[in-house]
gemmi code that builds the backbone of each chain (N, CA, C; Angstrom):
import gemmi

chains = {
    "A": [
        ("MET", (126.646, 83.754, 83.996), (126.709, 85.106, 84.539), (127.495, 86.017, 83.589)),
        ("ILE", (126.968, 87.217, 83.392), (127.671, 88.227, 82.593), (128.264, 89.228, 83.585)),
        ("TRP", (129.582, 89.370, 83.576), (130.224, 90.311, 84.498), (130.450, 91.643, 83.791)),
        ("ALA", (129.770, 92.679, 84.275), (129.913, 94.010, 83.659), (131.172, 94.676, 84.185)),
        ("ASP", (131.893, 95.358, 83.319), (133.056, 96.095, 83.815), (132.712, 97.585, 83.910)),
        ("SER", (133.656, 98.370, 84.417), (133.330, 99.771, 84.728), (133.011, 100.595, 83.473)),
        ("SER", (133.621, 100.244, 82.337), (133.338, 101.017, 81.112), (131.865, 100.900, 80.740)),
        ("VAL", (131.290, 99.730, 80.985), (129.874, 99.495, 80.681), (128.972, 100.178, 81.706)),
        ("LEU", (129.307, 100.032, 82.978), (128.460, 100.621, 84.024), (128.426, 102.139, 83.908)),
        ("VAL", (129.573, 102.729, 83.592), (129.619, 104.190, 83.424), (128.733, 104.602, 82.249)),
        ("ALA", (128.843, 103.870, 81.140), (128.034, 104.194, 79.954), (126.543, 103.999, 80.228)),
        ("LEU", (126.203, 103.028, 81.055), (124.791, 102.813, 81.385), (124.240, 103.984, 82.212)),
        ("CYS", (125.039, 104.462, 83.139), (124.545, 105.502, 84.063), (124.605, 106.899, 83.457)),
        ("ASP", (125.621, 107.167, 82.656), (125.817, 108.529, 82.142), (125.393, 108.594, 80.677)),
        ("ARG", (124.224, 109.168, 80.432), (123.740, 109.164, 79.043), (124.501, 110.126, 78.144)),
        ("SER", (125.417, 110.919, 78.728), (126.254, 111.779, 77.883), (127.513, 111.026, 77.433)),
        ("ASP", (127.712, 109.816, 77.936), (128.875, 109.027, 77.550), (128.752, 108.621, 76.076)),
        ("ALA", (129.891, 108.602, 75.372), (129.876, 108.273, 73.938), (129.326, 106.870, 73.679)),
        ("LEU", (129.432, 105.976, 74.663), (128.975, 104.596, 74.468), (127.648, 104.309, 75.170)),
        ("ALA", (126.973, 105.351, 75.613), (125.733, 105.171, 76.395), (124.661, 104.417, 75.600)),
        ("GLN", (124.484, 104.802, 74.353), (123.442, 104.184, 73.527), (123.745, 102.701, 73.290)),
        ("ARG", (125.023, 102.433, 72.984), (125.413, 101.045, 72.736), (125.225, 100.195, 73.998)),
        ("ALA", (125.540, 100.789, 75.146), (125.396, 100.046, 76.408), (123.934, 99.659, 76.644)),
        ("VAL", (123.012, 100.586, 76.388), (121.585, 100.283, 76.592), (121.118, 99.233, 75.578)),
        ("GLU", (121.577, 99.352, 74.328), (121.191, 98.365, 73.304), (121.668, 96.967, 73.705)),
        ("GLN", (122.880, 96.903, 74.225), (123.410, 95.601, 74.633), (122.674, 95.070, 75.856)),
        ("LEU", (122.313, 95.971, 76.763), (121.548, 95.540, 77.940), (120.213, 94.933, 77.496)),
        ("GLN", (119.608, 95.537, 76.472), (118.345, 94.995, 75.944), (118.541, 93.580, 75.403)),
        ("LEU", (119.698, 93.371, 74.757), (119.980, 92.044, 74.195), (120.215, 90.989, 75.273)),
        ("LEU", (120.553, 91.448, 76.457), (120.860, 90.499, 77.550), (119.631, 90.057, 78.323)),
        ("LYS", (118.477, 90.457, 77.883), (117.243, 90.140, 78.621), (117.214, 88.677, 79.051)),
        ("GLY", (116.996, 88.479, 80.327), (116.923, 87.113, 80.831), (118.251, 86.583, 81.342)),
        ("ARG", (119.365, 87.209, 80.916), (120.675, 86.769, 81.421), (120.979, 87.522, 82.706)),
        ("LYS", (121.688, 86.862, 83.603), (122.012, 87.486, 84.881), (123.274, 88.349, 84.738)),
        ("VAL", (123.186, 89.604, 85.142), (124.344, 90.498, 85.082), (124.897, 90.677, 86.496)),
        ("GLY", (126.213, 90.522, 86.633), (126.862, 90.659, 87.935), (127.891, 91.779, 87.932)),
        ("VAL", (128.117, 92.327, 89.101), (129.126, 93.379, 89.279), (130.038, 92.950, 90.422)),
        ("THR", (131.348, 92.976, 90.185), (132.290, 92.616, 91.251), (132.602, 93.865, 92.077)),
        ("LEU", (133.090, 93.650, 93.295), (133.395, 94.802, 94.152), (134.530, 95.679, 93.595)),
        ("PRO", (135.609, 95.076, 93.021), (136.630, 95.949, 92.429), (136.060, 96.828, 91.302)),
        ("VAL", (135.173, 96.252, 90.488), (134.552, 97.032, 89.405), (133.636, 98.109, 89.985)),
        ("LEU", (132.919, 97.772, 91.035), (132.027, 98.750, 91.664), (132.827, 99.929, 92.222)),
        ("THR", (133.953, 99.634, 92.852), (134.801, 100.700, 93.412), (135.311, 101.609, 92.294)),
        ("GLU", (135.798, 100.985, 91.220), (136.327, 101.750, 90.088), (135.232, 102.636, 89.479)),
        ("THR", (134.060, 102.038, 89.315), (132.938, 102.771, 88.713), (132.535, 103.962, 89.583)),
        ("TRP", (132.555, 103.742, 90.882), (132.178, 104.806, 91.829), (133.045, 106.039, 91.606)),
        ("HIS", (134.347, 105.818, 91.462), (135.261, 106.946, 91.212), (134.986, 107.579, 89.858)),
        ("LEU", (134.792, 106.739, 88.851), (134.636, 107.254, 87.486), (133.351, 108.066, 87.306)),
        ("LEU", (132.326, 107.731, 88.051), (131.066, 108.469, 87.891), (131.170, 109.888, 88.455)),
        ("GLU", (132.111, 110.096, 89.345), (132.503, 111.430, 89.825), (131.469, 112.193, 90.643)),
        ("THR", (130.186, 112.114, 90.298), (129.215, 112.977, 90.985), (128.101, 112.146, 91.634)),
        ("ALA", (127.475, 112.796, 92.629), (126.456, 112.105, 93.427), (125.252, 111.689, 92.583)),
        ("TRP", (124.829, 112.519, 91.638), (123.608, 112.179, 90.886), (123.823, 111.001, 89.949)),
        ("LEU", (125.036, 110.854, 89.410), (125.312, 109.676, 88.566), (125.426, 108.419, 89.425)),
        ("ARG", (126.016, 108.581, 90.605), (126.142, 107.433, 91.510), (124.775, 106.962, 91.987)),
        ("LYS", (123.851, 107.911, 92.132), (122.491, 107.533, 92.548), (121.854, 106.614, 91.510)),
        ("ILE", (122.085, 106.916, 90.238), (121.535, 106.065, 89.177), (122.080, 104.650, 89.330)),
        ("LEU", (123.394, 104.547, 89.554), (124.016, 103.233, 89.712), (123.427, 102.487, 90.917)),
        ("VAL", (123.389, 103.167, 92.047), (122.929, 102.498, 93.283), (121.468, 102.071, 93.154)),
        ("GLU", (120.640, 102.961, 92.627), (119.211, 102.619, 92.532), (118.973, 101.513, 91.502)),
        ("TRP", (119.804, 101.496, 90.482), (119.675, 100.423, 89.480), (120.056, 99.079, 90.104)),
        ("LEU", (121.126, 99.087, 90.874), (121.545, 97.842, 91.537), (120.507, 97.409, 92.580)),
        ("ARG", (120.026, 98.372, 93.345), (119.029, 98.044, 94.376), (117.726, 97.556, 93.768)),
        ("GLY", (117.435, 98.054, 92.569), (116.205, 97.657, 91.890), (116.340, 96.335, 91.143)),
        ("GLY", (117.508, 95.701, 91.246), (117.688, 94.384, 90.630), (118.275, 94.439, 89.225)),
        ("GLY", (118.811, 95.599, 88.811), (119.424, 95.704, 87.487), (120.587, 94.734, 87.324)),
        ("ALA", (121.349, 94.546, 88.396), (122.467, 93.600, 88.417), (122.734, 93.247, 89.878)),
        ("THR", (123.461, 92.158, 90.089), (123.769, 91.776, 91.472), (125.259, 91.992, 91.745)),
        ("VAL", (125.551, 92.396, 92.965), (126.954, 92.582, 93.359), (127.423, 91.282, 94.010)),
        ("GLU", (128.502, 90.733, 93.460), (128.950, 89.431, 93.958), (130.481, 89.367, 94.077)),
        ("SER", (130.945, 88.334, 94.738), (132.388, 88.126, 94.947), (132.786, 86.747, 94.417)),
        ("PRO", (132.764, 86.545, 93.112), (132.976, 85.200, 92.547), (134.352, 84.618, 92.836)),
        ("VAL", (135.375, 85.477, 92.877), (136.731, 84.957, 93.092), (136.886, 84.423, 94.519)),
        ("GLU", (136.386, 85.185, 95.485), (136.459, 84.717, 96.871), (135.602, 83.455, 97.048)),
        ("GLN", (134.450, 83.439, 96.396), (133.563, 82.268, 96.517), (134.236, 80.997, 96.024)),
        ("ARG", (135.088, 81.156, 95.002), (135.796, 79.979, 94.457), (137.172, 79.816, 95.085)),
        ("ASP", (137.481, 80.674, 96.057), (138.781, 80.641, 96.725), (139.907, 80.746, 95.688)),
        ("ALA", (139.741, 81.671, 94.735), (140.667, 81.753, 93.600), (141.507, 83.037, 93.601)),
        ("LEU", (141.651, 83.648, 94.772), (142.435, 84.887, 94.822), (143.886, 84.642, 94.401)),
        ("GLY", (144.383, 83.421, 94.692), (145.744, 83.057, 94.282), (145.922, 83.167, 92.776)),
        ("ASP", (144.872, 82.837, 92.028), (144.933, 82.950, 90.563), (145.034, 84.420, 90.135)),
        ("VAL", (144.374, 85.294, 90.901), (144.452, 86.734, 90.581), (145.887, 87.210, 90.727)),
        ("TRP", (146.557, 86.788, 91.828), (147.959, 87.202, 92.018), (148.844, 86.647, 90.893)),
        ("ARG", (148.616, 85.396, 90.522), (149.420, 84.781, 89.442), (149.197, 85.525, 88.129)),
        ("TRP", (147.944, 85.871, 87.869), (147.618, 86.586, 86.620), (148.296, 87.961, 86.595)),
        ("LEU", (148.250, 88.650, 87.721), (148.876, 89.984, 87.803), (150.382, 89.883, 87.566)),
        ("GLU", (150.992, 88.814, 88.062), (152.431, 88.590, 87.840), (152.711, 88.330, 86.366)),
        ("LYS", (151.847, 87.494, 85.777), (152.027, 87.115, 84.373), (151.999, 88.338, 83.445)),
        ("TYR", (151.112, 89.287, 83.767), (150.951, 90.465, 82.894), (151.607, 91.717, 83.466)),
        ("GLU", (152.548, 91.515, 84.369), (153.183, 92.626, 85.086), (153.661, 93.743, 84.163)),
        ("GLU", (154.243, 93.356, 83.016), (154.810, 94.371, 82.110), (153.754, 95.300, 81.523)),
        ("HIS", (152.486, 94.856, 81.550), (151.404, 95.699, 81.023), (150.773, 96.566, 82.107)),
        ("ASP", (151.276, 96.438, 83.337), (150.755, 97.218, 84.463), (149.221, 97.105, 84.568)),
        ("PRO", (148.708, 95.872, 84.691), (147.246, 95.696, 84.682), (146.575, 96.196, 85.955)),
        ("ASP", (145.278, 96.473, 85.837), (144.486, 96.883, 87.000), (144.038, 95.639, 87.757)),
        ("PHE", (143.869, 95.807, 89.064), (143.371, 94.697, 89.880), (141.970, 94.304, 89.420)),
        ("ALA", (141.147, 95.311, 89.104), (139.755, 95.020, 88.714), (139.711, 94.147, 87.455)),
        ("ASP", (140.639, 94.389, 86.522), (140.676, 93.591, 85.291), (141.136, 92.169, 85.580)),
        ("ALA", (142.158, 92.053, 86.438), (142.656, 90.721, 86.815), (141.523, 89.915, 87.455)),
        ("TYR", (140.817, 90.569, 88.332), (139.713, 89.910, 89.052), (138.646, 89.438, 88.060)),
        ("LEU", (138.327, 90.291, 87.082), (137.302, 89.930, 86.089), (137.729, 88.722, 85.261)),
        ("VAL", (138.993, 88.722, 84.837), (139.465, 87.603, 84.006), (139.357, 86.291, 84.795)),
        ("ILE", (139.785, 86.319, 86.041), (139.729, 85.092, 86.854), (138.273, 84.714, 87.146)),
        ("ALA", (137.420, 85.711, 87.285), (135.991, 85.421, 87.528), (135.377, 84.668, 86.358)),
        ("THR", (135.908, 84.906, 85.151), (135.326, 84.251, 83.970), (136.075, 82.975, 83.584)),
        ("ALA", (136.953, 82.512, 84.474), (137.610, 81.227, 84.204), (136.556, 80.122, 84.258)),
        ("GLU", (135.497, 80.383, 84.992), (134.397, 79.422, 85.091), (133.579, 79.421, 83.810)),
        ("LYS", (133.150, 78.244, 83.390), (132.330, 78.165, 82.181), (131.012, 78.895, 82.392)),
        ("LYS", (130.365, 79.236, 81.301), (129.066, 79.919, 81.315), (129.144, 81.332, 81.890)),
        ("SER", (130.327, 81.904, 81.940), (130.419, 83.301, 82.374), (131.230, 84.068, 81.340)),
        ("SER", (130.943, 85.352, 81.205), (131.673, 86.177, 80.243), (131.727, 87.614, 80.737)),
        ("ILE", (132.590, 88.387, 80.091), (132.780, 89.788, 80.503), (132.075, 90.701, 79.513)),
        ("TRP", (131.376, 91.662, 80.053), (130.714, 92.703, 79.241), (131.545, 93.967, 79.409)),
        ("THR", (132.229, 94.334, 78.343), (133.173, 95.453, 78.439), (133.279, 96.201, 77.115)),
        ("PHE", (133.810, 97.420, 77.179), (134.158, 98.182, 75.966), (135.676, 98.347, 75.862)),
        ("ASP", (136.390, 97.710, 76.777), (137.842, 97.833, 76.833), (138.471, 96.771, 75.923)),
        ("ARG", (139.148, 97.225, 74.862), (139.674, 96.299, 73.843), (140.750, 95.357, 74.371)),
        ("GLU", (141.377, 95.722, 75.470), (142.456, 94.861, 75.979), (141.955, 93.469, 76.363)),
        ("PHE", (140.675, 93.387, 76.708), (140.127, 92.070, 77.049), (140.111, 91.144, 75.823)),
        ("ALA", (140.058, 91.756, 74.639), (140.059, 90.948, 73.417), (141.461, 90.756, 72.862)),
        ("HIS", (142.304, 91.769, 73.017), (143.587, 91.759, 72.305), (144.815, 91.502, 73.174)),
        ("VAL", (144.712, 91.706, 74.467), (145.896, 91.550, 75.324), (145.708, 90.462, 76.376)),
        ("TRP", (144.643, 90.582, 77.148), (144.471, 89.651, 78.274), (144.038, 88.258, 77.797)),
        ("ARG", (144.563, 87.252, 78.460), (144.159, 85.859, 78.258), (143.932, 85.243, 79.637)),
        ("GLN", (143.306, 84.062, 79.648), (143.193, 83.329, 80.898), (144.585, 82.798, 81.285)),
        ("LEU", (144.723, 82.330, 82.491), (146.025, 81.800, 82.936), (146.501, 80.655, 82.052)),
        ("ASP", (145.555, 79.873, 81.508), (145.947, 78.741, 80.648), (146.120, 79.152, 79.186)),
        ("GLY", (146.053, 80.458, 78.907), (146.264, 80.949, 77.546), (144.997, 81.078, 76.724)),
        ("ALA", (143.870, 80.606, 77.273), (142.605, 80.681, 76.520), (142.135, 82.133, 76.414)),
        ("ARG", (141.385, 82.407, 75.343), (140.824, 83.750, 75.179), (139.826, 84.039, 76.280)),
        ("VAL", (139.696, 85.310, 76.600), (138.700, 85.725, 77.585), (137.336, 85.741, 76.884)),
        ("ARG", (136.348, 85.099, 77.497), (135.001, 85.093, 76.886), (134.345, 86.462, 77.061)),
        ("LEU", (133.855, 86.991, 75.958), (133.214, 88.310, 76.000), (131.729, 88.177, 75.683)),
        ("ALA", (130.916, 88.982, 76.374), (129.473, 88.939, 76.138), (129.144, 89.484, 74.753)),
        ("PHE", (129.923, 90.470, 74.296), (129.722, 91.071, 72.966), (131.086, 91.297, 72.335)),
        ("PRO", (131.192, 91.092, 71.019), (132.482, 91.351, 70.370), (132.831, 92.842, 70.485)),
        ("LEU", (134.117, 93.122, 70.577), (134.543, 94.525, 70.699), (134.807, 95.100, 69.324)),
        ("ARG", (134.254, 96.275, 69.070), (134.414, 96.902, 67.751), (135.738, 97.615, 67.670)),
    ],
    "B": [
        ("MET", (97.504, 119.664, 96.704), (97.261, 118.236, 96.821), (96.298, 117.990, 97.985)),
        ("GLU", (95.250, 117.268, 97.711), (94.297, 116.950, 98.774), (94.878, 115.848, 99.654)),
        ("MET", (94.899, 116.098, 100.958), (95.495, 115.119, 101.870), (94.433, 114.166, 102.402)),
        ("GLY", (94.762, 112.905, 102.417), (93.813, 111.910, 102.894), (94.356, 111.123, 104.063)),
        ("LYS", (94.729, 109.889, 103.763), (95.163, 108.974, 104.829), (96.430, 109.447, 105.540)),
        ("LEU", (96.473, 109.142, 106.825), (97.659, 109.438, 107.617), (98.439, 108.133, 107.776)),
        ("LEU", (99.773, 108.193, 107.498), (100.602, 106.994, 107.612), (101.457, 107.091, 108.870)),
        ("ASN", (101.283, 106.161, 109.779), (102.105, 106.138, 111.005), (103.271, 105.179, 110.793)),
        ("VAL", (104.477, 105.654, 111.026), (105.661, 104.796, 110.889), (106.428, 104.829, 112.207)),
        ("ARG", (106.651, 103.658, 112.787), (107.410, 103.616, 114.045), (108.897, 103.676, 113.713)),
        ("LEU", (109.614, 104.635, 114.301), (111.033, 104.827, 113.990), (111.920, 104.305, 115.104)),
        ("SER", (113.106, 103.823, 114.712), (114.119, 103.465, 115.707), (114.748, 104.771, 116.198)),
        ("ALA", (115.556, 104.687, 117.264), (116.219, 105.888, 117.795), (117.117, 106.506, 116.718)),
        ("GLU", (117.805, 105.641, 115.964), (118.710, 106.130, 114.912), (117.916, 106.875, 113.825)),
        ("GLU", (116.791, 106.284, 113.423), (115.980, 106.921, 112.381), (115.372, 108.235, 112.879)),
        ("ALA", (114.984, 108.259, 114.158), (114.427, 109.489, 114.724), (115.477, 110.598, 114.717)),
        ("ALA", (116.739, 110.212, 114.997), (117.829, 111.208, 114.968), (118.031, 111.724, 113.550)),
        ("MET", (117.896, 110.826, 112.568), (118.023, 111.245, 111.156), (116.941, 112.256, 110.806)),
        ("VAL", (115.724, 111.976, 111.250), (114.598, 112.882, 110.964), (114.878, 114.258, 111.561)),
        ("ALA", (115.416, 114.260, 112.801), (115.708, 115.541, 113.465), (116.766, 116.321, 112.696)),
        ("GLN", (117.802, 115.608, 112.244), (118.871, 116.283, 111.492), (118.367, 116.809, 110.156)),
        ("LEU", (117.525, 116.031, 109.499), (116.969, 116.476, 108.217), (116.089, 117.713, 108.423)),
        ("ARG", (115.314, 117.714, 109.511), (114.433, 118.848, 109.803), (115.252, 120.122, 109.975)),
        ("GLN", (116.420, 119.972, 110.655), (117.304, 121.133, 110.850), (117.774, 121.701, 109.518)),
        ("LYS", (117.863, 120.819, 108.522), (118.309, 121.267, 107.188), (117.135, 121.669, 106.304)),
        ("GLY", (115.965, 121.700, 106.891), (114.790, 122.146, 106.146), (114.112, 121.066, 105.328)),
        ("VAL", (114.493, 119.800, 105.582), (113.878, 118.690, 104.832), (112.801, 118.047, 105.708)),
        ("ALA", (111.578, 118.032, 105.212), (110.477, 117.446, 105.979), (110.434, 115.934, 105.765)),
        ("ALA", (110.294, 115.187, 106.852), (110.238, 113.727, 106.762), (109.071, 113.279, 105.883)),
        ("SER", (107.977, 114.036, 105.939), (106.813, 113.659, 105.136), (107.137, 113.708, 103.632)),
        ("ASP", (107.954, 114.712, 103.233), (108.346, 114.791, 101.812), (109.238, 113.616, 101.426)),
        ("VAL", (110.129, 113.237, 102.356), (111.023, 112.108, 102.091), (110.193, 110.842, 101.874)),
        ("VAL", (109.202, 110.644, 102.742), (108.359, 109.451, 102.645), (107.562, 109.465, 101.340)),
        ("ARG", (106.979, 110.629, 101.004), (106.182, 110.713, 99.756), (107.044, 110.413, 98.537)),
        ("ASN", (108.263, 111.011, 98.509), (109.152, 110.783, 97.351), (109.542, 109.317, 97.235)),
        ("ALA", (109.885, 108.709, 98.385), (110.287, 107.297, 98.370), (109.127, 106.416, 97.918)),
        ("LEU", (107.934, 106.768, 98.367), (106.743, 106.001, 98.009), (106.474, 106.066, 96.495)),
        ("ARG", (106.544, 107.271, 95.953), (106.316, 107.444, 94.508), (107.388, 106.704, 93.698)),
        ("ALA", (108.648, 106.826, 94.154), (109.748, 106.178, 93.430), (109.560, 104.660, 93.407)),
        ("GLU", (109.229, 104.093, 94.559), (109.073, 102.643, 94.632), (107.867, 102.183, 93.826)),
        ("TYR", (106.798, 102.977, 93.878), (105.589, 102.636, 93.121), (105.896, 102.564, 91.621)),
        ("LEU", (106.644, 103.586, 91.147), (107.008, 103.611, 89.725), (107.944, 102.451, 89.382)),
        ("ARG", (108.901, 102.217, 90.295), (109.865, 101.144, 90.047), (109.169, 99.788, 89.961)),
        ("GLN", (108.090, 99.647, 90.712), (107.360, 98.375, 90.702), (106.374, 98.281, 89.536)),
        ("GLY", (106.487, 99.217, 88.611), (105.657, 99.149, 87.424), (104.500, 100.129, 87.420)),
        ("GLY", (104.431, 100.978, 88.416), (103.398, 102.010, 88.459), (101.990, 101.457, 88.456)),
        ("GLY", (101.804, 100.336, 89.100), (100.458, 99.756, 89.177), (100.074, 99.008, 87.916)),
        ("GLN", (101.004, 98.895, 86.968), (100.707, 98.217, 85.698), (100.986, 96.713, 85.753)),
        ("GLY", (101.458, 96.254, 86.877), (101.727, 94.821, 86.979), (103.150, 94.549, 87.398)),
        ("ALA", (103.941, 93.982, 86.484), (105.289, 93.530, 86.836), (106.222, 94.706, 87.150)),
        ("PRO", (107.212, 94.480, 88.047), (108.212, 95.512, 88.315), (109.001, 95.824, 87.040)),
        ("LEU", (109.632, 96.990, 87.006), (110.409, 97.358, 85.825), (111.588, 96.401, 85.631)),
        ("GLY", (111.884, 96.072, 84.391), (113.053, 95.254, 84.071), (114.303, 96.126, 84.107)),
        ("PRO", (115.501, 95.500, 83.961), (116.746, 96.263, 84.054), (116.823, 97.451, 83.083)),
        ("VAL", (116.354, 97.257, 81.845), (116.444, 98.335, 80.855), (115.479, 99.464, 81.207)),
        ("GLU", (114.229, 99.097, 81.477), (113.213, 100.112, 81.785), (113.588, 100.871, 83.053)),
        ("LEU", (114.099, 100.130, 84.039), (114.507, 100.766, 85.296), (115.628, 101.768, 85.044)),
        ("LEU", (116.594, 101.361, 84.236), (117.723, 102.247, 83.953), (117.259, 103.515, 83.238)),
        ("LEU", (116.425, 103.348, 82.229), (115.954, 104.511, 81.467), (115.134, 105.439, 82.367)),
        ("TRP", (114.351, 104.835, 83.241), (113.551, 105.636, 84.169), (114.457, 106.414, 85.122)),
        ("LEU", (115.509, 105.750, 85.632), (116.433, 106.415, 86.556), (117.187, 107.548, 85.866)),
        ("ARG", (117.542, 107.330, 84.605), (118.235, 108.387, 83.859), (117.352, 109.621, 83.706)),
        ("GLU", (116.056, 109.381, 83.522), (115.117, 110.507, 83.426), (114.957, 111.197, 84.769)),
        ("ARG", (114.861, 110.365, 85.804), (114.590, 110.875, 87.145), (115.764, 111.704, 87.671)),
        ("HIS", (116.982, 111.253, 87.383), (118.170, 111.969, 87.864), (118.803, 112.696, 86.670)),
        ("ALA", (118.201, 113.783, 86.326), (118.721, 114.546, 85.180), (120.007, 115.269, 85.576)),
        ("ALA", (120.831, 115.564, 84.580), (122.097, 116.255, 84.847), (121.829, 117.665, 85.364)),
        ("PRO", (122.589, 118.094, 86.371), (122.446, 119.482, 86.843), (122.816, 120.452, 85.717)),
        ("ALA", (122.260, 121.658, 85.759), (122.496, 122.635, 84.678), (123.986, 122.916, 84.481)),
        ("ALA", (124.733, 122.904, 85.571), (126.158, 123.253, 85.489), (127.047, 122.077, 85.077)),
        ("TRP", (126.437, 120.924, 84.828), (127.202, 119.715, 84.514), (127.977, 119.873, 83.215)),
        ("LYS", (129.300, 119.661, 83.283), (130.135, 119.829, 82.086), (130.581, 118.494, 81.504)),
        ("GLY", (130.097, 117.426, 82.073), (130.480, 116.112, 81.566), (131.641, 115.532, 82.352)),
        ("ARG", (131.775, 114.212, 82.287), (132.860, 113.553, 82.997), (134.179, 113.819, 82.292)),
        ("GLN", (135.261, 113.635, 83.045), (136.573, 114.018, 82.534), (137.335, 112.870, 81.865)),
        ("VAL", (136.841, 111.644, 81.999), (137.671, 110.518, 81.576), (136.864, 109.525, 80.730)),
        ("HIS", (137.528, 108.924, 79.748), (136.893, 107.882, 78.933), (137.056, 106.543, 79.649)),
        ("ALA", (135.946, 105.985, 80.081), (136.004, 104.789, 80.943), (136.465, 103.538, 80.211)),
        ("TRP", (136.470, 103.557, 78.881), (136.903, 102.361, 78.136), (138.414, 102.357, 77.891)),
        ("ASP", (139.103, 103.428, 78.260), (140.538, 103.527, 78.068), (141.237, 103.268, 79.403)),
        ("ARG", (141.792, 102.059, 79.547), (142.337, 101.647, 80.845), (143.442, 102.578, 81.342)),
        ("LYS", (144.297, 103.031, 80.419), (145.410, 103.890, 80.845), (144.885, 105.236, 81.341)),
        ("GLU", (143.853, 105.737, 80.653), (143.252, 107.003, 81.064), (142.574, 106.833, 82.435)),
        ("VAL", (141.907, 105.694, 82.592), (141.226, 105.399, 83.865), (142.248, 105.318, 84.994)),
        ("ALA", (143.362, 104.600, 84.728), (144.385, 104.430, 85.768), (144.964, 105.784, 86.177)),
        ("ALA", (145.238, 106.638, 85.185), (145.801, 107.959, 85.486), (144.806, 108.789, 86.301)),
        ("PHE", (143.532, 108.705, 85.914), (142.480, 109.442, 86.615), (142.363, 108.973, 88.063)),
        ("LEU", (142.383, 107.645, 88.263), (142.237, 107.104, 89.618), (143.443, 107.463, 90.487)),
        ("ARG", (144.634, 107.384, 89.891), (145.845, 107.747, 90.654), (145.753, 109.195, 91.121)),
        ("LYS", (145.351, 110.080, 90.204), (145.261, 111.502, 90.522), (144.205, 111.732, 91.616)),
        ("ARG", (143.095, 111.065, 91.454), (141.989, 111.246, 92.394), (142.348, 110.731, 93.794)),
        ("LEU", (142.957, 109.549, 93.839), (143.297, 108.959, 95.140), (144.439, 109.710, 95.810)),
        ("LYS", (145.353, 110.231, 94.979), (146.457, 111.024, 95.518), (145.911, 112.290, 96.185)),
        ("ALA", (144.966, 112.933, 95.501), (144.364, 114.156, 96.045), (143.608, 113.846, 97.338)),
        ("LYS", (142.939, 112.703, 97.342), (142.168, 112.300, 98.525), (143.115, 112.067, 99.704)),
        ("ARG", (144.216, 111.393, 99.406), (145.204, 111.104, 100.453), (145.809, 112.394, 100.988)),
        ("LYS", (146.078, 113.325, 100.080), (146.662, 114.611, 100.476), (145.710, 115.357, 101.406)),
        ("ARG", (144.417, 115.353, 101.058), (143.409, 116.026, 101.903), (143.379, 115.398, 103.291)),
        ("ARG", (143.504, 114.063, 103.315), (143.427, 113.354, 104.595), (144.645, 113.687, 105.462)),
        ("VAL", (145.849, 113.660, 104.830), (147.080, 113.954, 105.573), (147.047, 115.387, 106.086)),
        ("MET", (146.624, 116.314, 105.236), (146.562, 117.724, 105.660), (145.571, 117.893, 106.802)),
        ("GLY", (144.477, 117.186, 106.743), (143.469, 117.254, 107.798), (144.024, 116.756, 109.112)),
        ("GLU", (144.831, 115.676, 109.034), (145.426, 115.122, 110.260), (146.463, 116.078, 110.833)),
        ("GLU", (147.241, 116.730, 109.929), (148.255, 117.681, 110.400), (147.606, 118.864, 111.108)),
        ("ARG", (146.419, 119.232, 110.630), (145.708, 120.346, 111.264), (144.954, 119.894, 112.519)),
        ("GLY", (145.052, 118.603, 112.799), (144.356, 118.079, 113.979), (142.872, 117.940, 113.750)),
        ("GLY", (142.514, 117.873, 112.473), (141.097, 117.781, 112.133), (140.561, 116.367, 112.160)),
        ("GLY", (141.424, 115.419, 112.518), (140.949, 114.028, 112.584), (140.536, 113.501, 111.226)),
        ("GLY", (141.234, 113.912, 110.203), (140.918, 113.388, 108.873), (140.590, 114.520, 107.912)),
        ("GLY", (139.601, 115.278, 108.215), (139.227, 116.431, 107.408), (138.797, 116.092, 106.008)),
        ("GLU", (138.529, 114.827, 105.772), (138.172, 114.421, 104.421), (136.694, 114.587, 104.168)),
        ("LYS", (136.402, 115.152, 103.030), (134.988, 115.333, 102.687), (134.391, 113.972, 102.351)),
        ("CYS", (133.267, 113.705, 102.946), (132.616, 112.430, 102.695), (131.991, 112.436, 101.307)),
        ("GLU", (132.265, 111.387, 100.483), (131.710, 111.354, 99.131), (130.719, 110.248, 98.992)),
    ],
}
model = gemmi.Model(1)
for chain_id, residues in chains.items():
    chain = gemmi.Chain(chain_id)
    for i, (resn, *xyz) in enumerate(residues, 1):
        res = gemmi.Residue()
        res.name, res.seqid = resn, gemmi.SeqId(i, " ")
        for name, pos in zip(("N", "CA", "C"), xyz):
            atom = gemmi.Atom()
            atom.name, atom.element = name, gemmi.Element(name[0])
            atom.pos, atom.b_iso = gemmi.Position(*pos), 0.0
            res.add_atom(atom)
        chain.add_residue(res)
    model.add_chain(chain)
structure = gemmi.Structure()
structure.add_model(model)
structure.setup_entities()
């Protein structure tokens, strides 16, 4: 599973975004791979899109099967790991959505699709391993 | 447009109330049905076979929902976590303020539905 974060979803929906073209190119490269959206990321994206017409693009894309909305952390009963991760990185004042994404990718065969460099340079898994990314961050 | 077949749709009480409210706002249920039908037809590949894939669907939706003329662009860079956090704090604070003010006025919330 590829977990999309809000920076990617915003770029996919808003073609005026500076990363819109890159987001579509990467989506093309993911053909056949399953893309998932977590509820914390969906909430964050909803705010960031700001307007009803951009949100319509997101909702219709999700409804049309562009990606699935899932709750991987709850499914694995791993919310405790999210709290531990947030404590570990407390000094960086991390977002809940980012903590949730990192713990969601603790499972093998999953990775994060993001444009946020902190996933490459700051955040690690609880065991110190690098966070798996769907695409390298430039 | 030449009109042909008539489509009968049985509505629940809730849906019938929606139709009545839309009619009051000048929206005809028949237009809603036609638009939804065309949208779904296109999404399913426009009669060409397979439904649209994630990329094609996204590009089609971007075309379909064009930016309003007055659109000045979003205010925040979504890849910058600190900028996002500041934006969300400001937005949620304003939302909370609207809600509290609405309650003080006895408006039962007074929050605009988004």
